C-alpha positions as CSV (number, residue, x, y, z in Angstrom):
1,M,12.9,-122.6,-20.4
2,G,9.8,-120.6,-22.0
3,A,9.4,-118.5,-25.2
4,I,12.4,-116.7,-26.7
5,V,12.9,-113.9,-29.0
6,L,15.9,-113.8,-31.3
7,S,18.1,-110.5,-31.0
8,T,20.6,-109.5,-33.5
9,A,20.6,-105.7,-32.3
10,G,24.0,-103.7,-31.5
11,L,26.2,-105.7,-34.1
12,V,28.5,-103.4,-35.7
13,G,29.9,-103.9,-39.1
14,I,33.7,-103.1,-39.8
15,S,35.0,-103.0,-43.5
16,A,38.0,-105.1,-44.2
17,P,40.3,-105.7,-47.5
18,A,39.5,-108.0,-50.3
19,H,39.7,-111.4,-51.0
20,A,43.4,-112.6,-51.4
21,V,45.3,-115.8,-51.4
22,T,48.7,-116.7,-52.3
23,D,49.6,-119.3,-55.0
24,A,50.6,-121.8,-52.2
25,G,47.4,-121.3,-50.6
26,A,49.2,-121.3,-47.2
27,G,49.2,-118.1,-44.7
28,A,46.8,-116.2,-46.8
29,I,44.4,-113.7,-44.4
30,I,41.1,-113.6,-45.7
31,A,39.5,-110.3,-44.3
32,S,35.9,-109.7,-44.1
33,T,33.2,-108.1,-41.8
34,M,33.7,-108.6,-38.0
35,F,30.6,-107.9,-35.7
36,Q,30.9,-106.3,-32.6
37,A,28.1,-106.9,-30.0
38,D,26.7,-104.2,-27.9
39,A,25.6,-105.0,-24.9
40,S,24.0,-101.7,-24.0
41,E,20.1,-102.7,-24.5
42,A,18.3,-103.6,-21.3
43,G,18.4,-107.8,-20.5
44,Q,21.6,-108.3,-22.4
45,R,25.0,-109.5,-21.6
46,E,28.2,-109.5,-23.1
47,I,29.8,-112.1,-24.2
48,S,33.6,-111.3,-23.6
49,Q,35.2,-114.7,-24.6
50,S,33.7,-117.6,-26.7
51,D,35.4,-120.8,-28.6
52,F,34.1,-122.7,-31.5
53,N,35.3,-126.0,-33.2
54,W,34.1,-127.4,-36.4
55,G,35.3,-129.2,-39.0
56,V,32.9,-128.5,-41.9
57,R,32.2,-131.7,-43.5
58,S,34.5,-134.6,-43.1
59,S,33.9,-136.2,-46.5
60,F,34.9,-132.7,-48.3
61,R,38.3,-132.9,-46.4
62,N,38.8,-136.7,-47.3
63,Y,38.5,-135.3,-51.0
64,I,40.6,-132.4,-50.7
65,K,43.3,-134.3,-49.3
66,G,42.8,-137.5,-51.3
67,P,44.6,-138.6,-54.4
68,I,41.9,-137.1,-57.1
69,A,42.3,-133.4,-55.9
70,G,45.7,-133.8,-54.6
71,G,44.8,-130.3,-52.4
72,S,45.5,-128.8,-49.1
73,I,43.5,-127.6,-46.0
74,T,44.9,-124.2,-44.6
75,A,43.8,-122.6,-41.7
76,V,44.2,-118.4,-42.1
77,G,43.4,-115.3,-40.3
78,G,43.6,-116.5,-36.7
79,A,41.7,-119.7,-36.8
80,A,43.6,-123.0,-36.2
81,A,43.4,-126.4,-37.8
82,D,44.6,-129.5,-36.7
83,S,46.0,-132.3,-39.0
84,A,42.9,-133.6,-39.7
85,G,41.5,-130.4,-40.5
86,I,39.2,-129.6,-37.9
87,L,39.0,-125.9,-37.3
88,T,39.4,-124.1,-33.9
89,W,38.0,-120.2,-33.8
90,S,38.7,-118.2,-30.4
91,N,38.2,-114.8,-28.8
92,G,34.8,-114.6,-30.5
93,A,32.4,-111.7,-29.2
94,G,28.5,-110.9,-29.0
95,S,25.8,-111.0,-26.7
96,L,23.3,-112.6,-25.0
97,K,19.7,-111.5,-24.1
98,E,18.2,-112.9,-21.4
99,A,14.4,-112.2,-21.0
100,E,11.7,-115.1,-20.8
101,S,14.1,-116.9,-22.7
102,F,17.3,-116.4,-24.3
103,S,19.0,-115.5,-27.7
104,G,22.3,-114.2,-29.0
105,R,25.0,-114.0,-31.7
106,V,28.6,-114.5,-31.7
107,S,31.2,-113.7,-34.2
108,F,34.8,-114.8,-35.1
109,T,37.5,-113.7,-37.3
110,G,39.8,-116.2,-39.5
111,G,38.9,-119.4,-41.3
112,V,40.0,-121.9,-43.7
113,S,41.3,-122.3,-47.4
114,Y,40.6,-125.5,-49.4
115,R,42.9,-126.0,-52.7
116,G,43.2,-129.0,-54.9
117,H,43.5,-129.9,-58.6
118,A,46.7,-128.0,-59.1
119,G,47.6,-126.9,-62.5
120,D,48.8,-123.9,-64.7
121,Q,45.7,-124.0,-66.6
122,Y,43.6,-122.9,-64.0
123,E,43.6,-119.0,-62.9
124,G,45.2,-118.9,-59.4
125,G,47.0,-122.0,-59.8
126,Y,44.1,-124.6,-58.9
127,G,41.0,-125.7,-60.2
128,L,39.2,-126.2,-56.9
129,N,39.4,-123.2,-54.9
130,V,37.2,-122.6,-51.7
131,D,37.4,-120.3,-48.7
132,L,35.0,-120.2,-45.6
133,T,36.2,-117.4,-43.1
134,N,34.5,-115.2,-40.4
135,P,31.5,-117.5,-39.1
136,T,28.8,-115.8,-36.9
137,I,26.5,-117.9,-35.2
138,E,23.0,-116.9,-33.9
139,F,20.9,-118.7,-31.7
140,E,17.5,-118.4,-30.1
141,E,15.4,-120.6,-27.8
142,T,12.2,-121.9,-28.8
143,A,9.6,-124.0,-27.7
144,A,11.3,-126.9,-29.6
145,G,14.5,-126.2,-28.4
146,V,17.7,-124.0,-29.2
147,T,18.1,-123.4,-33.0
148,G,20.3,-121.3,-35.1
149,V,22.1,-120.2,-38.1
150,L,25.9,-120.2,-38.8
151,Y,26.7,-117.2,-41.4
152,I,30.3,-117.3,-43.2
153,D,32.1,-115.3,-45.7
154,A,32.1,-117.7,-48.6
155,F,34.5,-117.6,-51.8
156,A,34.5,-120.3,-54.4
157,N,35.9,-120.3,-58.0
158,P,33.7,-121.7,-60.9
159,Y,33.9,-125.5,-61.1
160,G,32.8,-127.7,-63.3
161,G,29.1,-126.5,-64.1
162,A,29.3,-124.5,-60.7
163,E,29.3,-120.7,-61.4
164,G,31.4,-119.9,-58.1
165,I,30.7,-117.4,-55.3
166,D,32.1,-114.3,-53.5
167,E,29.7,-113.2,-50.8
168,K,29.8,-112.1,-47.2
169,Q,27.7,-113.6,-44.4
170,V,25.9,-116.4,-46.4
171,P,23.5,-118.2,-44.2
172,F,25.7,-121.5,-44.6
173,A,24.4,-124.0,-42.0
174,N,21.3,-124.6,-39.9
175,L,22.1,-125.4,-36.1
176,T,20.1,-127.6,-33.6
177,F,21.7,-127.1,-30.2
178,S,21.6,-130.1,-27.8
179,D,19.4,-130.2,-24.7
180,G,22.5,-129.3,-22.7
181,F,23.0,-125.7,-24.3
182,A,22.2,-123.4,-21.4
183,V,23.4,-120.7,-19.2
184,E,25.0,-121.9,-16.0
185,D,26.4,-118.9,-13.7
186,D,28.6,-116.8,-16.2
187,T,29.1,-119.3,-19.1
188,L,27.2,-120.8,-21.8
189,S,28.1,-124.0,-23.5
190,G,27.0,-126.8,-25.5
191,T,27.1,-128.9,-29.2
192,A,25.0,-128.6,-32.0
193,T,23.9,-130.7,-35.2
194,A,24.6,-128.8,-38.6
195,T,23.0,-129.2,-41.8
196,L,23.7,-127.5,-45.2
197,H,21.7,-124.0,-45.7
198,E,20.2,-123.6,-49.1
199,D,22.2,-120.5,-49.4
200,G,25.3,-122.4,-48.8
201,V,25.2,-124.8,-52.0
202,D,26.9,-122.7,-54.3
203,A,30.0,-122.3,-51.5
204,F,30.6,-126.2,-52.1
205,I,30.6,-125.5,-55.7
206,G,27.6,-127.9,-56.0
207,F,29.1,-130.8,-54.2
208,Y,26.2,-131.2,-51.8
209,E,22.4,-130.2,-51.7
210,A,20.6,-128.4,-49.2
211,G,20.0,-130.3,-45.9
212,S,23.0,-132.2,-46.5
213,Q,24.8,-133.0,-42.9
214,L,27.4,-131.0,-41.9
215,D,30.0,-132.0,-39.2
216,P,28.6,-130.8,-35.3
217,I,30.0,-127.8,-33.7
218,T,31.1,-127.4,-30.0
219,F,30.6,-123.8,-28.7
220,S,31.5,-122.1,-25.2
221,A,31.3,-118.4,-24.1
222,T,31.9,-116.6,-21.0
223,L,29.4,-113.7,-20.0
224,A,29.8,-110.2,-18.6
225,P,27.4,-109.1,-15.8
226,A,23.9,-108.3,-16.5
227,V,22.9,-105.2,-17.7
228,T,20.4,-102.9,-15.6
229,E,17.6,-101.3,-17.4
230,V,16.9,-97.7,-16.5
231,A,14.6,-94.7,-17.9
232,P,16.2,-91.3,-18.4
233,E,14.6,-88.5,-16.6
234,A,13.8,-85.4,-18.8
235,P,15.7,-82.2,-17.9
236,T,13.5,-79.2,-17.2
237,Q,13.3,-75.6,-18.7
238,N,12.6,-72.2,-16.5
239,G,13.1,-69.3,-18.6
240,G,16.5,-69.0,-19.8
241,T,18.2,-72.2,-17.5
242,V,17.9,-75.7,-17.9
243,T,18.2,-78.2,-15.1
244,I,20.2,-81.3,-15.9
245,P,18.8,-84.5,-13.3
246,E,20.8,-86.5,-11.5
247,V,19.7,-90.4,-12.5
248,E,21.7,-93.6,-11.4
249,G,23.4,-95.3,-14.5
250,I,22.4,-92.2,-16.7
251,E,24.6,-89.6,-18.5
252,Y,23.7,-86.6,-20.1
253,V,25.6,-85.0,-23.4
254,V,25.7,-81.7,-24.8
255,D,27.8,-81.0,-28.1
256,G,29.4,-84.2,-27.4
257,E,30.6,-83.4,-23.8
258,V,29.1,-85.4,-20.6
259,V,27.5,-82.3,-18.3
260,S,27.3,-82.8,-14.4
261,P,23.8,-82.5,-13.1
262,G,22.7,-79.1,-12.4
263,D,22.0,-75.8,-14.4
264,L,22.7,-74.9,-18.0
265,E,22.1,-71.3,-19.2
266,L,20.7,-70.9,-22.4
267,E,21.9,-68.5,-25.3
268,S,18.9,-66.3,-26.3
269,G,18.1,-67.9,-30.0
270,V,20.6,-70.8,-29.9
271,P,18.9,-74.4,-29.6
272,L,20.6,-76.4,-26.8
273,K,19.9,-80.3,-27.6
274,V,20.8,-82.6,-24.7
275,T,21.0,-86.5,-24.9
276,A,20.8,-89.1,-22.3
277,R,22.7,-92.5,-22.6
278,A,23.3,-95.5,-20.5
279,E,26.6,-95.9,-18.2
280,E,28.3,-99.1,-18.4
281,G,26.4,-102.1,-17.0
282,Y,23.0,-100.2,-17.6
283,A,20.6,-99.8,-20.6
284,L,18.2,-97.2,-21.6
285,T,14.5,-98.6,-21.3
286,E,13.0,-99.6,-24.9
287,G,10.8,-96.9,-25.8
288,S,12.2,-94.4,-23.5
289,T,12.7,-90.5,-24.7
290,S,16.9,-89.8,-24.6
291,E,16.6,-86.6,-26.7
292,W,15.3,-83.2,-26.0
293,T,15.9,-79.7,-27.5
294,F,15.4,-76.5,-25.6
295,E,15.0,-73.1,-26.7
296,Y,15.0,-69.5,-25.2
297,E,14.3,-66.0,-26.5
298,A,15.5,-63.2,-24.1
299,P,13.0,-60.7,-23.8
300,V,13.9,-57.2,-25.3
301,V,14.4,-54.8,-22.4
302,A,13.7,-51.2,-23.6
303,E,17.0,-49.0,-23.3
304,A,15.9,-46.6,-20.4
305,S,16.1,-42.9,-21.5
306,L,17.1,-39.4,-19.6
307,T,16.7,-36.0,-20.6
308,V,17.5,-32.8,-19.1
309,T,16.6,-29.2,-20.3
310,P,18.5,-27.1,-20.2
311,T,22.0,-28.6,-19.6
312,S,24.1,-25.9,-19.6
313,D,24.6,-22.1,-19.0
314,L,22.2,-22.8,-15.8
315,D,21.4,-19.6,-13.9
316,P,23.6,-19.8,-10.9
317,N,21.0,-18.0,-8.7
318,G,18.2,-20.0,-9.4
319,Q,17.5,-22.4,-12.8
320,T,14.2,-24.7,-13.1
321,V,15.6,-27.8,-14.9
322,T,12.9,-30.5,-16.6
323,I,13.8,-34.1,-16.1
324,R,12.2,-36.7,-18.2
325,G,12.8,-40.4,-18.1
326,S,11.2,-43.5,-19.9
327,G,11.6,-47.2,-20.2
328,F,12.8,-47.5,-16.7
329,D,13.0,-51.2,-15.2
330,T,10.0,-51.7,-12.8
331,S,10.2,-55.5,-11.9
332,A,12.5,-54.9,-8.5
333,D,10.3,-55.4,-5.3
334,A,10.8,-52.9,-2.3
335,P,11.8,-54.7,0.9
336,A,8.8,-55.2,3.6
337,Y,10.1,-52.4,5.7
338,L,9.7,-49.6,3.2
339,P,6.5,-47.9,2.8
340,V,6.4,-48.8,-1.1
341,N,5.4,-51.8,-3.4
342,K,8.0,-51.5,-5.9
343,A,11.8,-50.5,-5.0
344,G,11.7,-48.1,-7.8
345,F,14.6,-45.6,-8.2
346,Y,16.2,-42.3,-7.2
347,V,16.3,-39.4,-9.8
348,Q,19.3,-37.0,-8.1
349,I,21.2,-33.9,-8.9
350,G,24.7,-33.5,-7.6
351,W,28.3,-34.8,-7.7
352,I,29.4,-38.1,-8.9
353,D,32.9,-39.7,-9.5
354,E,34.1,-41.4,-12.5
355,E,33.4,-44.7,-11.0
356,W,30.0,-43.9,-9.7
357,R,27.4,-46.8,-10.7
358,P,26.3,-49.1,-7.7
359,S,25.9,-52.2,-10.0
360,E,29.6,-52.0,-10.5
361,G,30.7,-51.7,-7.2
362,A,31.0,-48.4,-6.3
363,P,30.3,-47.3,-3.0
364,S,27.7,-44.7,-2.0
365,S,30.5,-42.3,-1.1
366,A,31.1,-41.9,-5.2
367,R,27.8,-40.2,-4.9
368,S,26.2,-36.8,-3.5
369,N,23.7,-35.1,-4.1
370,A,21.6,-32.0,-3.1
371,Y,18.1,-32.6,-4.8
372,S,16.5,-35.6,-5.1
373,V,13.2,-37.6,-5.6
374,W,12.1,-41.2,-5.1
375,V,10.1,-42.6,-8.4
376,Q,8.3,-45.4,-7.5
377,D,4.4,-46.8,-7.7
378,T,3.0,-46.1,-4.2
379,N,3.4,-42.7,-3.0
380,A,2.9,-39.4,-4.2
381,D,3.9,-37.1,-1.2
382,E,7.3,-35.5,-1.4
383,P,10.0,-36.7,-1.5
384,Y,8.5,-39.4,-3.4
385,M,7.0,-39.1,-6.9
386,L,4.6,-41.6,-8.7
387,W,5.9,-43.1,-12.2
388,D,3.6,-43.4,-15.4
389,E,3.6,-47.2,-15.9
390,A,3.8,-48.3,-19.5
391,E,2.2,-51.3,-21.6
392,D,5.2,-52.8,-21.7
393,G,5.6,-52.6,-17.8
394,T,8.5,-49.9,-17.9
395,A,8.1,-46.4,-16.0
396,S,8.4,-42.7,-17.3
397,F,8.6,-39.6,-15.2
398,T,8.6,-35.8,-15.6
399,W,10.4,-33.9,-12.5
400,E,10.6,-30.3,-12.7
401,V,12.9,-28.4,-10.1
402,E,14.4,-25.5,-9.2
403,I,18.4,-25.6,-8.4
404,D,20.8,-23.3,-7.6
405,K,24.8,-23.4,-7.7
406,A,25.1,-22.4,-3.8
407,T,22.9,-25.4,-2.7
408,L,25.1,-27.7,-5.1
409,D,28.4,-26.4,-4.0
410,E,27.8,-27.2,-0.7
411,K,27.9,-31.0,-1.7
412,Q,30.9,-30.4,-4.4
413,R,33.4,-33.1,-3.8
414,E,36.9,-32.7,-5.2
415,G,37.3,-34.2,-8.8
416,A,33.6,-35.0,-8.9
417,Q,31.3,-34.0,-11.9
418,L,28.1,-32.0,-11.5
419,A,25.3,-34.1,-13.3
420,V,21.6,-35.4,-13.1
421,F,21.8,-39.2,-12.6
422,T,19.7,-42.0,-11.5
423,I,20.1,-45.3,-9.3
424,G,18.0,-48.2,-8.1
425,A,16.2,-47.6,-4.6
426,G,15.5,-49.9,-1.8
427,G,18.9,-51.1,-2.0
428,Q,18.4,-52.6,-5.5
429,Q,21.4,-52.5,-8.1
430,Q,19.8,-52.4,-11.5
431,P,22.4,-51.3,-14.3
432,M,19.6,-50.5,-16.6
433,N,18.2,-47.9,-14.4
434,E,21.6,-46.2,-13.9
435,K,21.7,-43.1,-16.2
436,V,23.6,-39.9,-16.2
437,I,23.6,-36.6,-17.7
438,P,26.3,-33.9,-16.9
439,I,25.0,-30.3,-16.3
440,S,27.1,-27.0,-15.7
441,F,25.8,-23.4,-14.8
442,A,26.9,-20.1,-16.6
443,D,30.0,-18.2,-15.2
444,E,29.2,-15.8,-12.1
445,T,27.6,-12.4,-13.2
446,E,30.9,-9.8,-13.3
447,S,30.8,-7.0,-11.0
448,P,28.8,-3.7,-12.4
449,E,31.0,-1.0,-14.0
450,P,31.4,2.1,-11.3
451,D,28.5,4.7,-11.5
452,D,28.9,7.5,-14.2
453,T,27.3,9.9,-11.9
454,E,30.0,13.0,-11.2
455,S,30.8,13.6,-8.0
456,P,30.2,17.4,-6.7
457,E,33.1,19.3,-6.7
458,P,34.3,20.5,-3.2
459,G,32.3,23.6,-2.2
460,E,29.6,22.7,-4.2
461,T,27.4,20.9,-1.3
462,E,25.3,23.4,0.4
463,T,25.9,23.4,4.5
464,P,22.7,23.8,6.0
465,E,22.4,26.7,7.8
466,P,22.2,26.9,11.6
467,G,18.7,26.4,12.4
468,D,17.5,25.0,9.5
469,T,17.5,21.2,10.3
470,E,14.1,20.6,11.9
471,T,14.3,18.7,15.5
472,P,11.7,15.9,15.2
473,E,8.9,16.0,17.9
474,P,9.2,13.6,20.4
475,G,7.7,10.6,19.2
476,D,7.9,11.5,15.4
477,S,10.9,9.4,15.0
478,E,9.9,6.4,12.9
479,S,11.1,2.7,14.2
480,P,13.3,1.0,12.1
481,E,11.7,-1.7,10.2
482,P,12.9,-5.3,11.6
483,T,15.3,-6.6,8.8
484,Q,14.5,-10.1,7.3
485,S,16.2,-12.9,8.8
486,E,18.4,-15.3,6.4
487,T,17.8,-18.6,6.0
488,K,20.4,-20.7,7.9
489,S,22.4,-22.8,5.5
490,P,22.9,-26.6,6.3
491,N,26.3,-26.3,7.2
492,D,25.9,-23.6,10.0
493,N,26.0,-25.0,13.4
494,T,24.7,-22.4,14.9
495,G,22.1,-23.2,17.9
496,S,18.4,-22.6,16.7
497,P,16.1,-25.6,15.9
498,S,15.5,-26.7,12.3
499,A,12.4,-25.3,11.1
500,D,12.6,-28.6,9.4
501,A,11.6,-30.4,12.6
502,V,8.2,-28.8,12.9
503,D,6.7,-32.3,12.1
504,H,9.2,-34.4,14.5
505,S,8.3,-34.6,18.1
506,V,9.9,-35.6,21.1
507,D,6.5,-37.4,21.6
508,D,7.4,-39.7,18.6
509,L,10.0,-41.3,20.7
510,T,8.5,-44.2,22.7
511,E,9.6,-47.0,24.3
512,D,8.4,-49.3,21.7
513,N,10.8,-47.6,19.0
514,R,13.7,-47.1,21.3
515,G,16.9,-48.8,20.5
516,D,17.6,-50.3,17.0
517,I,20.3,-48.1,16.4
518,D,23.8,-47.7,18.1
519,V,24.7,-44.0,19.1
520,P,28.0,-43.3,20.8
521,A,27.4,-42.7,24.7
522,S,29.3,-39.6,24.5
523,A,30.9,-37.0,22.2
524,K,32.2,-33.7,22.0
525,A,30.5,-30.8,20.4
526,G,31.6,-30.4,16.8
527,E,32.7,-34.0,16.7
528,T,31.6,-36.2,13.7
529,I,30.1,-39.5,15.0
530,T,29.1,-42.7,13.4
531,V,25.4,-43.9,13.9
532,N,25.0,-47.6,13.3
533,V,21.6,-48.1,11.7
534,G,21.7,-51.7,10.7
535,E,23.2,-53.2,7.5
536,E,19.8,-54.0,6.3
537,Y,18.8,-50.7,5.7
538,A,22.3,-50.2,3.3
539,G,21.2,-47.9,0.7
540,E,18.2,-46.6,2.4
541,Q,17.8,-42.7,3.1
542,V,16.9,-41.6,6.7
543,D,16.3,-38.1,8.6
544,P,18.8,-37.9,12.1
545,V,17.3,-35.5,14.6
546,L,18.4,-34.3,17.9
547,F,15.7,-33.6,20.7
548,S,14.5,-32.1,22.5
549,D,14.2,-28.8,20.5
550,P,14.2,-30.9,17.4
551,Y,16.5,-30.3,14.7
552,V,16.8,-32.6,11.5
553,F,20.1,-33.0,9.8
554,D,20.3,-33.2,6.3
555,T,18.7,-36.7,4.8
556,A,21.7,-39.3,4.8
557,T,21.8,-42.8,2.9
558,V,23.1,-45.5,5.1
559,A,26.3,-47.0,3.8
560,D,27.0,-50.6,2.9
561,G,28.1,-51.2,6.4
562,G,25.0,-49.9,7.7
563,A,26.4,-46.5,9.5
564,I,25.5,-42.9,8.7
565,Q,28.0,-40.0,10.0
566,V,26.9,-36.9,11.5
567,T,28.7,-33.7,12.6
568,L,27.4,-32.3,16.0
569,P,27.0,-28.5,16.2
570,N,29.9,-26.7,17.9
571,N,28.1,-25.4,20.9
572,V,25.7,-28.1,22.0
573,T,26.4,-29.6,25.5
574,G,24.6,-32.1,27.9
575,E,22.4,-35.1,27.2
576,H,20.3,-35.4,24.4
577,R,18.1,-38.0,22.4
578,F,19.4,-39.0,18.9
579,A,16.6,-40.5,16.6
580,V,16.8,-41.8,13.1
581,Y,13.7,-41.5,11.1
582,F,12.9,-43.2,7.7
583,A,13.3,-40.2,5.1
584,G,10.4,-38.1,4.9
585,E,8.2,-39.8,7.7
586,T,6.9,-38.4,10.5
587,G,5.3,-39.7,14.0
588,A,6.2,-42.7,16.1
589,D,5.6,-45.2,13.1
590,G,8.3,-43.0,11.5
591,V,10.8,-43.8,14.1
592,L,13.8,-46.3,12.9
593,G,15.1,-46.3,16.4
594,W,16.7,-43.8,19.1
595,S,19.0,-43.5,22.1
596,T,20.9,-40.7,24.0
597,V,24.2,-39.2,23.9
598,T,26.0,-36.7,26.0
599,I,27.7,-34.2,24.4
600,S,30.6,-32.4,26.2
601,A,32.5,-29.3,25.4
602,A,35.3,-29.2,22.6
603,D,38.7,-29.2,24.0
604,N,39.5,-25.9,22.5
605,E,36.5,-24.0,23.7
606,G,37.2,-21.2,26.3
607,Q,34.8,-20.6,29.3
608,D,32.3,-18.7,27.2
609,A,31.3,-21.7,25.5
610,K,31.5,-23.7,28.7
611,D,29.0,-21.3,30.2
612,A,27.0,-21.6,27.0
613,D,26.9,-25.4,27.4
614,D,25.3,-25.1,30.7
615,T,21.8,-24.7,29.2
616,G,20.8,-28.1,29.9
617,D,19.7,-31.1,28.2
618,D,17.9,-31.3,24.9
619,S,18.1,-27.6,24.3
620,E,20.6,-27.0,21.3
621,E,20.2,-27.6,17.7
622,V,21.5,-30.1,15.3
623,T,22.9,-29.9,12.0
624,T,23.7,-31.9,9.0
625,A,26.7,-34.1,8.7
626,G,29.7,-32.3,7.2
627,T,32.5,-29.6,8.1
628,N,31.4,-26.1,9.7
629,D,33.4,-23.2,8.9
630,N,30.6,-20.4,9.6
631,E,31.4,-17.6,12.0
632,A,29.0,-18.6,14.3
633,D,30.9,-21.8,15.2
634,K,34.1,-19.8,15.2
635,S,32.5,-17.3,18.1
636,G,30.8,-20.0,20.2
637,G,27.4,-20.2,18.7
638,L,24.3,-19.3,20.6
639,A,24.7,-16.8,23.4
640,K,25.0,-17.9,26.7
641,T,22.0,-18.9,28.7
642,G,21.6,-16.1,31.4
643,A,22.3,-13.4,28.7
644,E,22.0,-9.8,30.0
645,P,18.6,-8.9,30.2
646,V,19.2,-5.1,28.7
647,I,20.2,-7.2,25.3
648,V,17.1,-9.3,25.5
649,A,14.8,-6.2,25.8
650,I,16.7,-4.7,23.1
651,G,16.4,-7.3,20.7
652,G,13.2,-8.8,21.6
653,L,10.9,-7.4,19.0
654,L,13.5,-7.7,16.2
655,L,13.7,-11.6,17.2
656,L,9.9,-12.1,17.4
657,V,9.7,-10.7,13.9
658,A,12.9,-12.2,12.0
659,G,12.4,-15.6,13.8
660,G,8.8,-16.0,12.0
661,V,10.6,-15.2,8.9
662,A,13.5,-17.5,9.3
663,L,10.9,-20.4,10.2
664,V,9.2,-19.9,7.0
665,A,12.5,-19.8,5.1
666,S,14.1,-22.6,6.6
667,R,11.6,-25.2,5.5
668,A,13.2,-24.7,1.9
669,R,16.6,-26.0,3.4
670,R,16.4,-29.4,2.6
671,N,16.1,-30.2,-0.9
672,G,16.0,-34.0,-0.9
673,M,17.6,-37.0,0.0
674,Q,21.3,-37.8,0.2
675,Q,22.9,-40.9,-1.4
């Protein structure tokens, strides 16, 4: 065996009642300090069972029991004594540390009371009163062998010239163990000689000098399995999250509770203390860090602000409103398929349900709009708007837009509130960017009062004399000016191509962008069809278009399930190409996908409608989704192909002039993307 270092670590003191004995000296319990070993240090093994035999000093026992002292020897506190006064202690506990050498410490409870020289003149009834209890044996391996010290609680009353003693764990005896004292398997046993320690002289009330020979001791112990040394791994922090690692033999404790490996969320401004401790059979590596404190301060996010001017008494026939926003969050990135870098947000004017917020699970059907702009960092062209980014990274914007009641009424839903509102774009759900301000129009203008001009009395009107009326010369009559065509309402299912479609061409539809959408193979005129675009586009805005004479439906928002709904015109039949563009995009690159659909006549249409349907493929207009109650639909829509030449001749000039005006007017038909 090599060099050894004595270890006394892990011994825990437990307080006990003060010294007490009975007059008879028998059965008295001497309580003191019991040491409980802690075998949690690396290289230590718990001593779970130990026995210790010792007679203290034979000559002292003989004196006590002899005729001079006439006394007694009594075991107390769990120790046992034979007739000769030899003591046995059992159930000792402690620890053994094994490194290059070994050392250890074992404690016992109980002891012995010596009484002699009985007499009433003595306090307690005895002139000689000595108690030795609760021994502790420390030992260590040295180059010269295994040595140690026996500590004991000592009490002795004054006797002769001795002052007496009452102390705990007094170094009482020096021990020298025999060569056979060693660890074998799970046991440690051997014997040791003992001599009186200088601090133990007073315990024998001066009877013996330091170094006097005491009785030898016999010691044995059973060892628990060895402890494995382990170093804890430090938890890691990422923002407001602390990750607890998984380490064999280590458990982590927060607020007195063991926590499982994984993530812990930090509360802003509240420190979190994490402590590592060894599990049973393990010990922390000496010098390793076992305690950490984490802190987190959540960033202060500015509250987004939305203002609308004016908000009430808006002119139903047309009102310019100014919408300003600031403090909007800009952190969300846009999906790769969108033509912007940051997802941004929509500013919309329309109708919302009581529960309308996407972040709270409201579907897109809880919102409808007639005016919309997409605020982001990349594109300035309509229907986009560039935001102004502040130093703190938030966005602001100003949008001036003219609105009217009729356009908004087309999007009205029962029970919905008219409002300006904002929501995250690009499929993002951002509660901080969901703002709303209700708006309202003034009451409709009242009909004018009847004209106060007096009607002429009967007979006052002059009747022209015959011949007074001038007959115009041939060619003098002025031809009536053609009337300007009214712009078609988005819900009119009439058969003219949409002016909005001038930038969409059938040439945009190629084999490369064919497919990618699911269109019904067949449908009836006037029927609402469902077109599956794909769940990956949920929340995105798209432009549906019917070819070959292109007509753009109102911009639609892809529902959570990946679909849009479109209502076909009432008078369109034949095979057509149905395409879906990204909102505001043109050209082949703007096509999300396309397919064909065969449209048959509605069940309730008559022969005239059938004749109108025979105009061929890709020749009729397409309208936006929604119901269609206009008179053109009820009367069968467009005139039949093959209309009488007379009608064509008469209307030719008027159609040419009115058609040009209608083309320009219809460009204003769409006012934004639909959510």
